[in-house]
C-alpha positions as CSV (number, residue, x, y, z in Angstrom):
1,M,-0.1,0.0,-0.1
2,A,1.4,3.3,-1.1
3,E,1.7,6.0,1.4
4,D,-1.1,8.1,-0.2
5,G,-3.4,5.1,0.6
6,S,-3.8,3.8,-3.1
7,A,-3.0,0.3,-4.0
8,E,-0.6,-0.4,-6.9
9,R,-0.9,-3.9,-8.3
10,D,1.0,-5.5,-11.0
11,G,-0.2,-4.3,-14.4
12,E,-2.2,-1.5,-12.8
13,Q,-1.8,1.8,-14.7
14,V,-0.8,4.5,-12.3
15,V,-1.8,8.2,-12.8
16,P,1.3,10.1,-13.7
17,L,1.0,12.5,-11.0
18,L,1.0,9.8,-8.4
19,R,4.2,8.3,-9.9
20,V,6.0,11.7,-9.4
21,L,4.6,12.1,-6.0
22,R,5.9,8.6,-5.0
23,E,9.3,9.4,-6.3
24,L,9.6,12.5,-4.2
25,G,7.8,10.8,-1.3
26,W,5.2,13.3,-0.9
27,S,1.7,13.2,0.0
28,R,-1.0,15.2,-1.9
29,E,-1.2,17.6,0.9
30,Q,2.6,18.2,0.8
31,L,2.4,19.0,-2.9
32,I,-0.3,21.6,-2.3
33,A,1.6,23.1,0.7
34,R,4.6,23.7,-1.8
35,V,2.2,25.0,-4.6
36,N,0.7,27.4,-2.0
37,L,4.2,28.8,-1.3
38,Q,4.7,29.4,-5.1
39,R,1.2,31.1,-5.3
40,Q,1.9,33.3,-2.0
41,R,5.0,34.7,-3.6
42,R,2.9,36.4,-6.4
43,G,0.0,37.2,-4.0
44,T,-2.5,34.4,-5.3
45,D,-4.9,32.9,-2.9
46,P,-3.9,29.5,-1.5
47,L,-5.5,26.2,-2.6
48,H,-7.4,24.0,-0.2
49,A,-5.2,21.3,1.3
50,K,-7.1,18.5,-0.4
51,T,-7.2,20.1,-4.0
52,A,-4.8,17.6,-5.5
53,Y,-7.0,14.6,-4.6
54,P,-9.1,14.6,-8.0
55,W,-5.8,15.1,-10.0
56,T,-4.5,11.7,-8.8
57,N,-7.7,10.2,-10.3
58,G,-6.9,11.3,-13.7
59,T,-8.3,14.7,-13.8
60,R,-6.6,18.0,-14.7
61,P,-6.4,21.3,-12.8
62,H,-7.0,24.8,-14.3
63,A,-4.2,26.0,-16.6
64,S,-2.7,28.4,-14.1
65,T,-2.8,26.0,-11.4
66,A,-1.2,23.4,-13.6
67,N,1.7,25.7,-14.2
68,D,2.3,26.1,-10.5
69,V,2.3,22.5,-10.0
70,L,4.8,21.9,-13.0
71,A,7.2,24.6,-11.5
72,V,7.2,22.9,-8.2
73,L,7.8,19.4,-9.5
74,S,10.4,20.5,-11.9
75,R,12.2,22.2,-9.0
76,H,12.2,19.4,-6.7
77,T,12.9,16.6,-9.2
78,G,15.6,18.5,-10.8
79,R,14.4,17.9,-14.3
80,P,11.6,19.5,-16.5
81,V,8.2,18.2,-15.7
82,T,5.8,18.9,-18.6
83,L,2.0,18.8,-19.2
84,E,2.7,15.8,-21.3
85,D,4.5,14.0,-18.6
86,L,1.4,14.4,-16.2
87,G,-1.1,13.7,-19.0
88,W,-2.4,17.2,-18.8
89,D,-1.6,18.4,-22.3
90,A,-4.5,19.8,-24.3
91,S,-4.0,17.1,-27.1
92,R,-4.8,14.4,-24.6
93,P,-8.0,12.6,-26.0
94,R,-11.0,13.2,-23.8
95,S,-12.5,10.2,-21.8
96,S,-15.2,8.2,-23.6
97,R,-17.2,8.6,-20.3
98,R,-17.8,12.3,-21.3
99,A,-20.7,11.0,-23.5
100,Q,-22.4,10.0,-20.3
101,P,-21.8,13.1,-17.9
102,L,-24.0,11.8,-15.0
103,D,-22.0,8.6,-14.8
104,D,-18.9,10.6,-14.0
105,P,-19.8,14.2,-12.9
106,Y,-16.3,15.2,-12.2
107,R,-15.3,15.2,-15.9
108,A,-18.3,17.1,-17.1
109,H,-19.2,20.8,-17.5
110,A,-22.2,22.1,-15.8
111,I,-24.1,22.7,-19.0
112,D,-23.6,19.0,-19.9
113,L,-24.7,17.8,-16.6
114,I,-27.8,19.9,-16.6
115,R,-28.7,18.9,-20.3
116,A,-28.2,15.1,-19.3
117,T,-30.9,15.6,-16.7
118,Q,-33.4,16.7,-19.3
119,G,-34.4,13.3,-20.7
120,E,-37.7,11.7,-20.5
121,I,-36.7,9.2,-17.6
122,P,-37.0,10.9,-14.1
123,M,-34.0,10.8,-11.9
124,D,-35.7,8.7,-9.4
125,R,-35.9,5.9,-11.9
126,R,-32.5,6.1,-13.3
127,S,-30.0,3.3,-12.5
128,F,-26.7,4.8,-11.1
129,T,-23.9,3.4,-9.0
130,L,-23.3,5.1,-5.4
131,L,-20.3,7.3,-5.6
132,S,-17.6,7.2,-2.9
133,G,-14.2,8.8,-2.1
134,A,-12.8,11.4,-4.5
135,A,-15.8,10.9,-6.8
136,V,-17.9,12.5,-4.0
137,T,-15.5,15.4,-3.3
138,G,-13.9,16.2,-6.6
139,V,-16.4,18.5,-7.9
140,A,-16.6,20.3,-4.5
141,L,-12.9,20.7,-4.3
142,D,-12.9,22.4,-7.8
143,L,-15.0,25.2,-6.0
144,L,-11.7,26.2,-4.3
145,I,-9.9,26.9,-7.5
146,T,-10.4,30.3,-9.2
147,G,-10.7,30.7,-12.8
148,S,-13.3,28.1,-13.8
149,P,-14.9,28.6,-17.1
150,A,-18.3,30.5,-16.7
151,M,-21.5,28.8,-18.1
152,A,-22.9,31.1,-20.7
153,A,-26.5,31.9,-21.4
154,A,-27.8,30.8,-24.8
155,A,-26.9,33.6,-27.3
156,H,-30.3,33.6,-29.1
157,G,-32.6,32.0,-26.6
158,D,-35.8,33.6,-25.3
159,R,-35.3,36.3,-22.7
160,V,-36.0,35.5,-19.1
161,S,-38.6,38.0,-18.1
162,P,-38.9,39.6,-14.5
163,Q,-42.4,37.8,-14.4
164,L,-40.9,34.5,-15.1
165,L,-38.0,34.9,-12.7
166,E,-40.6,35.8,-9.9
167,V,-42.6,32.5,-10.8
168,I,-39.4,30.5,-10.6
169,E,-38.4,31.9,-7.3
170,S,-41.9,31.3,-5.8
171,T,-41.9,27.7,-7.2
172,V,-38.7,26.8,-5.4
173,R,-40.1,28.1,-2.2
174,T,-43.4,26.2,-2.7
175,T,-41.5,22.9,-3.4
176,R,-39.8,23.2,-0.1
177,E,-43.0,23.9,1.7
178,L,-44.8,20.9,0.1
179,D,-41.7,18.6,0.9
180,D,-41.8,19.8,4.6
181,A,-45.5,19.2,4.8
182,Q,-45.9,15.8,3.0
183,G,-42.6,14.4,2.7
184,S,-40.7,13.5,-0.5
185,T,-42.5,10.7,-2.3
186,S,-45.8,12.5,-3.0
187,A,-44.2,15.4,-4.8
188,L,-41.1,13.7,-6.1
189,S,-42.0,13.5,-9.7
190,W,-43.4,17.1,-9.8
191,A,-40.2,18.3,-8.1
192,G,-38.0,16.5,-10.6
193,G,-40.0,18.0,-13.5
194,T,-39.7,21.4,-12.1
195,W,-35.9,20.9,-11.7
196,Q,-35.6,19.7,-15.2
197,N,-37.6,22.6,-16.7
198,L,-35.6,25.1,-14.7
199,G,-32.4,23.5,-16.1
200,R,-33.9,24.0,-19.6
201,V,-34.4,27.7,-18.9
202,L,-30.9,27.9,-17.6
203,T,-29.3,26.3,-20.6
204,G,-31.7,27.7,-23.4
205,S,-32.6,31.2,-22.4
206,S,-31.0,34.6,-22.8
207,Y,-30.1,36.4,-19.6
208,S,-27.5,38.7,-17.9
209,G,-26.7,40.8,-15.0
210,N,-28.8,40.5,-11.9
211,T,-31.4,38.2,-13.7
212,Q,-28.4,35.7,-14.3
213,I,-27.5,35.8,-10.6
214,R,-31.1,35.2,-9.5
215,L,-31.7,32.5,-12.0
216,Q,-28.5,30.7,-11.2
217,T,-29.3,31.0,-7.5
218,A,-32.8,29.6,-8.0
219,Y,-31.4,26.6,-9.8
220,L,-29.0,26.0,-6.9
221,E,-31.8,26.3,-4.4
222,M,-33.9,24.0,-6.5
223,T,-31.0,21.4,-6.7
224,E,-30.5,21.4,-3.1
225,Q,-34.3,20.8,-2.5
226,Y,-34.8,18.1,-5.3
227,G,-31.6,16.2,-4.2
228,W,-32.8,16.4,-0.5
229,M,-36.2,14.9,-1.6
230,L,-34.3,12.0,-3.5
231,F,-32.3,11.4,-0.4
232,D,-35.3,11.5,1.8
233,A,-36.8,9.0,-0.6
234,S,-33.7,6.7,-0.2
235,H,-32.7,7.3,-3.8
236,H,-29.1,8.0,-2.8
237,P,-27.1,7.6,-6.0
238,Q,-29.6,9.8,-7.9
239,A,-29.5,12.4,-5.1
240,Q,-25.6,12.4,-5.3
241,R,-25.9,13.2,-9.2
242,V,-28.3,16.0,-8.4
243,F,-26.1,17.5,-5.8
244,Q,-22.9,17.2,-7.9
245,T,-24.9,18.9,-11.0
246,G,-25.5,21.9,-8.7
247,L,-22.1,21.9,-7.3
248,R,-20.6,22.1,-10.9
249,L,-22.8,24.9,-11.6
250,G,-21.8,26.5,-8.4
251,G,-18.2,26.7,-9.8
252,E,-19.2,28.0,-13.2
253,A,-21.9,30.5,-12.1
254,Q,-21.6,34.2,-11.6
255,D,-19.4,34.9,-8.7
256,A,-21.9,36.7,-6.5
257,R,-23.0,36.6,-2.9
258,P,-26.5,34.8,-3.3
259,V,-24.8,32.1,-5.5
260,R,-21.9,31.6,-3.1
261,Q,-24.5,31.2,-0.1
262,A,-26.6,28.7,-2.1
263,T,-23.6,26.7,-3.0
264,A,-22.6,26.5,0.6
265,N,-26.0,25.3,1.6
266,L,-25.9,22.7,-1.3
267,L,-22.6,21.5,0.1
268,A,-24.0,21.3,3.5
269,S,-26.8,19.0,2.3
270,T,-24.4,16.9,0.4
271,A,-22.2,16.5,3.4
272,Y,-25.3,15.3,5.4
273,Q,-26.1,12.6,2.9
274,A,-22.5,11.6,3.1
275,T,-22.6,11.3,6.8
276,W,-25.8,9.4,6.5
277,L,-24.1,6.9,4.1
278,G,-21.1,6.5,6.4
279,Q,-18.8,8.6,4.2
280,Y,-17.3,10.6,7.1
281,T,-14.1,11.7,5.5
282,E,-16.0,13.0,2.4
283,A,-18.5,14.8,4.7
284,A,-15.7,16.6,6.5
285,T,-14.2,17.7,3.3
286,L,-17.5,19.0,1.9
287,L,-18.1,21.0,5.1
288,Q,-14.7,22.4,4.8
289,V,-15.2,23.5,1.4
290,A,-18.6,25.0,2.4
291,E,-17.0,27.2,4.9
292,H,-14.3,28.4,2.6
293,K,-17.0,29.1,-0.2
294,A,-19.1,31.1,2.2
295,L,-16.4,32.7,4.4
296,A,-17.1,36.2,3.3
297,D,-20.9,35.7,3.1
298,M,-21.6,33.9,6.3
299,T,-24.7,35.0,8.1
300,P,-25.7,33.6,11.5
301,G,-28.4,31.3,9.8
302,L,-25.9,29.8,7.4
303,K,-23.4,29.4,10.0
304,A,-26.0,27.5,12.0
305,I,-26.9,25.4,9.1
306,L,-23.1,24.4,8.6
307,G,-23.0,23.8,12.5
308,S,-25.8,21.5,12.5
309,R,-24.3,19.4,9.8
310,K,-21.0,19.4,11.7
311,M,-22.9,18.2,14.6
312,S,-24.4,15.3,12.8
313,L,-20.9,14.3,11.6
314,A,-19.6,14.6,15.2
315,G,-22.4,12.5,16.4
316,A,-21.7,9.7,13.8
317,N,-18.0,9.8,14.7
318,A,-19.0,9.6,18.5
319,D,-17.0,12.9,19.2
320,G,-18.6,13.7,22.5
321,Q,-16.3,16.6,23.0
322,A,-17.3,18.4,19.9
323,L,-21.0,18.2,20.5
324,P,-21.4,20.8,23.5
325,R,-19.2,23.2,21.7
326,L,-21.1,23.0,18.4
327,E,-24.4,23.3,20.2
328,E,-23.2,26.5,21.9
329,Q,-22.2,27.8,18.6
330,I,-25.5,27.1,16.9
331,R,-27.5,28.6,19.7
332,T,-25.3,31.8,19.7
333,C,-25.9,32.2,15.9
334,L,-29.6,31.9,16.3
335,S,-29.6,34.4,19.2
336,S,-28.4,37.1,16.8
337,P,-30.3,36.6,13.3
338,G,-28.8,38.4,10.4
339,A,-31.0,41.2,8.6
340,D,-30.3,39.6,5.2
341,E,-30.7,36.0,5.8
342,P,-31.4,33.7,2.8
343,W,-35.1,32.3,3.1
344,W,-33.8,28.8,3.3
345,T,-32.0,29.3,6.6
346,L,-35.3,30.1,8.4
347,W,-35.8,26.4,9.4
348,Q,-32.9,26.8,11.8
349,T,-34.8,27.8,15.1
350,P,-33.9,27.3,18.9
351,D,-36.3,24.3,19.0
352,M,-34.7,22.6,16.1
353,V,-31.3,22.8,18.0
354,D,-32.8,20.3,20.7
355,Q,-33.6,17.8,18.0
356,Q,-30.3,18.1,16.2
357,T,-28.4,17.8,19.6
358,G,-30.4,14.8,20.7
359,R,-30.0,13.2,17.4
360,A,-26.3,13.7,17.5
361,W,-25.9,12.3,21.1
362,L,-28.1,9.4,19.9
363,A,-25.8,8.6,17.0
364,A,-22.9,8.9,19.3
365,G,-24.3,6.1,21.6
366,D,-25.0,8.4,24.6
367,H,-28.7,7.6,24.9
368,E,-29.0,9.2,28.5
369,T,-27.7,12.5,27.3
370,A,-29.9,12.4,24.1
371,T,-33.2,11.7,25.8
372,P,-33.9,15.1,27.4
373,Y,-33.1,16.9,24.2
374,L,-35.5,14.7,22.3
375,E,-38.1,14.9,24.8
376,R,-38.0,18.7,24.7
377,S,-38.0,18.7,20.9
378,N,-41.3,16.6,21.0
379,Q,-42.8,19.1,23.4
380,H,-42.4,22.0,20.9
381,T,-45.5,22.7,19.0
382,A,-43.9,25.5,16.7
383,T,-43.5,23.2,13.6
384,P,-46.5,22.5,11.7
385,F,-44.9,20.0,9.5
386,A,-46.0,16.3,10.0
387,R,-42.7,14.9,8.7
388,E,-40.9,16.9,11.3
389,R,-43.0,15.8,14.1
390,M,-42.9,12.1,12.9
391,L,-39.0,12.3,12.8
392,R,-38.8,13.8,16.3
393,A,-41.2,11.1,17.7
394,T,-39.2,8.2,15.9
395,E,-35.9,9.5,17.4
396,L,-37.4,9.9,20.8
397,A,-38.7,6.2,20.6
398,D,-35.3,5.1,19.8
399,A,-33.6,6.7,22.6
400,L,-36.2,5.4,25.1
401,T,-36.0,2.0,23.8
402,K,-32.2,2.0,24.3
403,T,-32.6,3.4,28.0
404,G,-35.2,0.7,28.7
405,D,-38.4,3.1,29.0
406,V,-40.6,0.5,27.0
407,T,-43.9,2.4,27.8
408,G,-42.5,5.7,26.6
409,A,-40.9,4.3,23.6
410,V,-44.2,2.5,22.6
411,S,-46.0,5.9,23.0
412,A,-43.5,7.8,20.9
413,A,-43.6,5.1,18.3
414,T,-47.3,5.1,18.3
415,T,-47.4,8.8,17.6
416,A,-44.8,8.5,14.8
417,L,-46.9,5.8,13.3
418,T,-50.0,7.9,13.4
419,L,-48.3,10.7,11.8
420,S,-46.9,8.5,9.0
421,A,-50.3,8.2,7.4
422,D,-49.8,11.7,6.1
423,V,-46.2,11.6,5.5
424,G,-44.4,9.9,2.5
425,S,-40.7,9.6,3.7
426,P,-39.0,6.2,3.3
427,R,-36.1,7.5,5.1
428,I,-38.1,8.1,8.5
429,R,-40.4,5.3,7.8
430,N,-37.2,2.9,7.7
431,Q,-36.0,4.4,11.0
432,L,-39.5,3.8,12.6
433,T,-39.4,0.2,11.3
434,A,-36.0,-0.3,12.9
435,V,-37.2,1.0,16.2
436,T,-40.2,-1.1,16.4
437,D,-38.1,-4.2,15.3
438,T,-36.0,-3.5,18.3
439,L,-38.8,-3.0,20.8
440,V,-40.4,-6.3,19.7
441,R,-37.1,-8.2,19.8
442,R,-36.0,-6.9,23.2
443,Y,-39.5,-6.8,25.1
444,P,-41.8,-9.4,23.4
445,T,-43.9,-9.9,26.5
446,H,-44.2,-6.2,27.6
447,A,-47.9,-5.4,28.0
448,S,-47.8,-2.4,25.4
449,I,-45.9,-4.2,22.7
450,A,-48.9,-6.2,21.5
451,D,-50.9,-2.9,20.8
452,L,-48.0,-1.4,18.9
453,V,-47.6,-4.5,16.8
454,E,-51.1,-4.6,16.0
455,Q,-51.1,-1.0,14.7
456,F,-47.9,-1.4,12.9
457,P,-48.7,-3.0,9.4
458,D,-45.0,-4.0,8.9
459,H,-45.3,-6.5,11.8
């Protein structure tokens, strides 16, 4: 096993950059550290420490960045290192996979990905493999590199009118409200069609200036929402492709505050899915990129969203030391809301912090600490959304099951089951099924179990 964690077997083709790094005994982070020294000398912003990871999977950096890499490698190897040596020359044939951009999002431009999603087959019925490792983080890490080519509007397309733009922005918000109220499955096909149509407007219409910024921001917001709905419906590979399509646009869109904020929010949701799938290293990288992307545009609400996703990751990693600190940071953010918060940050409220903190402690295995938070979150009546109440009741049932409060667990599970009649969320339904399975298995003779089993159709 090589130092950089990649296996080299007999006959396996090694990416040229990896071969040079092994010759020098460097990790990818050490390469970037030396490249950043080169960039610092001319006053250019530094690259993120993990920027080189996609390059060792056969991808190419931006031209100006490639020149910095060549200069560093040539200086330290003592011989000229060229674009051809690394396979980064412009004459290099394009990968045949470019014909199917959604199969390999890293190698595609935003316009190719957006057009590839406009077919007749909905994303929730396409067959994809689950991405992992650099395939998850590659597009995100590209956001840290300046100078990406911008996606242009159609030169002769129909003009996006102010009225159409207002309808688009309103539709994105309505989709979120519909998902919050009913869950993902009932509106999934409608949301997918809306996302596809918005992509058609983005690639086939004429626009510029502030209209361009608002349209691209709306697409990023709709991408986050539709990707979240696919995630909630347990269509994880499809959700990844949707998220990555939006991230690619985030790197090729107009460089404006709303675009950067929406891209950071998209990264946060992508990181949450990675945490859910057990891809903890990838989730941490995505959150680092999100912070970097929104560094100059950080509002208290956006900071609270990133904090909540960090909290989920810390819980999954059983990092009990980080959880109190993150809870305090989130509560501090929410105590001083910003005057210009993006509308999609408003779901972060003080009562949500109890649920998020309880969930994180539950994931960390500290059920005793989790329970009071989850009990308080179930006492809040501020949320009108059935899916949210179902999730809170399910998590409370899970915690009480593990602390041995069978009666309380059955009561919470029954509440969640009742709410499920109005909620289409396979993600939460699967959680509820798992909690009920545990209750039945651990306490088969308890008096209240029979009533729960009778009500729960999966048993």
